[in-house]
C-alpha positions as CSV (number, residue, x, y, z in Angstrom):
1,X,1.3,-14.5,4.7
2,X,0.5,-10.8,4.8
3,X,1.9,-7.5,3.5
4,X,1.4,-4.0,4.9
5,X,2.4,-1.1,2.6
6,X,3.1,2.4,4.0
7,X,0.7,4.4,1.8
8,X,1.6,8.2,2.0
9,X,-1.2,9.3,-0.3
10,X,-4.1,7.0,-0.2
11,X,-7.1,7.3,-2.5
12,X,-10.6,5.7,-2.7
13,X,-13.0,5.3,-5.6
14,X,-16.5,6.6,-5.5
15,X,-19.4,6.6,-7.9
16,X,-20.4,10.1,-9.1
17,X,-24.2,10.2,-8.6
18,X,-24.7,12.7,-11.4
19,X,-22.6,11.0,-14.1
20,X,-22.5,7.4,-12.9
21,X,-18.7,7.5,-13.4
22,X,-16.2,6.1,-11.1
23,X,-13.9,8.8,-9.7
24,X,-11.1,9.0,-7.2
25,X,-10.6,11.2,-4.2
26,X,-7.8,11.6,-1.7
27,X,-8.0,10.2,1.8
28,X,-6.0,11.4,4.9
29,X,-2.3,10.8,4.6
30,X,-0.1,8.0,6.0
31,X,-2.4,5.0,5.6
32,X,-1.5,1.3,5.8
33,X,-2.7,-0.8,2.8
34,X,-3.0,-4.3,4.1
35,X,-2.9,-7.5,2.0
36,X,-3.8,-10.9,3.5
37,X,-2.8,-13.9,1.2
38,X,-4.5,-17.3,1.4
39,X,-2.3,-20.1,2.8
40,X,-0.1,-21.5,0.1
41,X,0.0,-18.4,-2.1
42,X,3.2,-18.5,-4.1
43,X,5.6,-15.7,-3.6
44,X,5.5,-14.5,-7.2
45,X,1.7,-14.4,-7.0
46,X,1.7,-12.4,-3.8
47,X,4.0,-9.8,-5.4
48,X,1.8,-9.6,-8.5
49,X,-1.3,-9.1,-6.3
50,X,0.2,-6.2,-4.5
51,X,1.5,-4.6,-7.8
52,X,-1.9,-5.0,-9.4
53,X,-4.0,-3.7,-6.5
54,X,-1.9,-0.9,-5.1
55,X,-2.6,1.6,-7.9
56,X,-6.2,1.4,-6.8
57,X,-5.3,2.5,-3.3
58,X,-2.4,5.0,-3.8
59,X,-2.1,8.3,-5.7
60,X,-0.3,7.8,-9.0
61,X,2.4,10.4,-8.1
62,X,3.2,8.5,-4.9
63,X,5.2,5.4,-4.0
64,X,5.2,3.2,-0.9
65,X,7.2,4.6,2.1
66,X,7.9,1.2,3.6
67,X,6.9,-2.5,3.4
68,X,6.2,-4.9,6.3
69,X,5.5,-8.6,5.8
70,X,5.9,-11.9,7.7
71,X,8.1,-13.3,4.9
72,X,11.6,-12.0,4.4
73,X,11.6,-12.9,0.7
74,X,8.4,-11.1,0.1
75,X,9.7,-8.1,1.9
76,X,12.9,-8.1,-0.2
77,X,11.0,-8.5,-3.5
78,X,8.6,-5.7,-2.7
79,X,11.3,-3.4,-1.5
80,X,13.2,-4.0,-4.7
81,X,10.1,-3.3,-6.7
82,X,9.4,0.0,-5.0
83,X,13.1,1.1,-4.8
84,X,13.1,1.0,-1.0
85,X,16.6,0.1,0.4
86,X,16.0,-3.0,2.5
87,X,18.4,-1.7,5.1
88,X,16.3,1.5,5.5
89,X,12.9,-0.2,5.3
90,X,11.1,0.4,8.6
91,X,7.6,1.5,9.6
92,X,8.1,4.9,11.3
93,X,6.9,4.9,14.9
94,X,4.7,7.9,14.3
95,X,3.2,6.6,11.0
96,X,-0.5,7.5,10.8
97,X,-0.5,10.4,13.2
98,X,-1.0,12.8,10.3
99,X,-4.0,10.7,9.4
100,X,-5.5,11.0,12.9
101,X,-4.9,14.8,12.9
102,X,-6.7,15.1,9.5
103,X,-9.8,13.3,10.7
């Protein structure tokens, strides 16, 4: 089972060499944050993994733009969690082009 999350404002952590502190910096827009779950992962656990990990990959002021999975129940649950109407949940064909232009 997998989940791809449309991440409009991705971030990454880095270690500040002067202070030794972990800090966050923005990355180019329109990333895909990918989760690959081991075989047999329960649906509830997959949802919790995404909810726990996503704040480390996405700006706090942002929310997922879309969700794509190979499990309709996982898609439905994540869409509900992120207030994405299931009927409008679709990866845009041009998603990621802003990212390519920024690099």
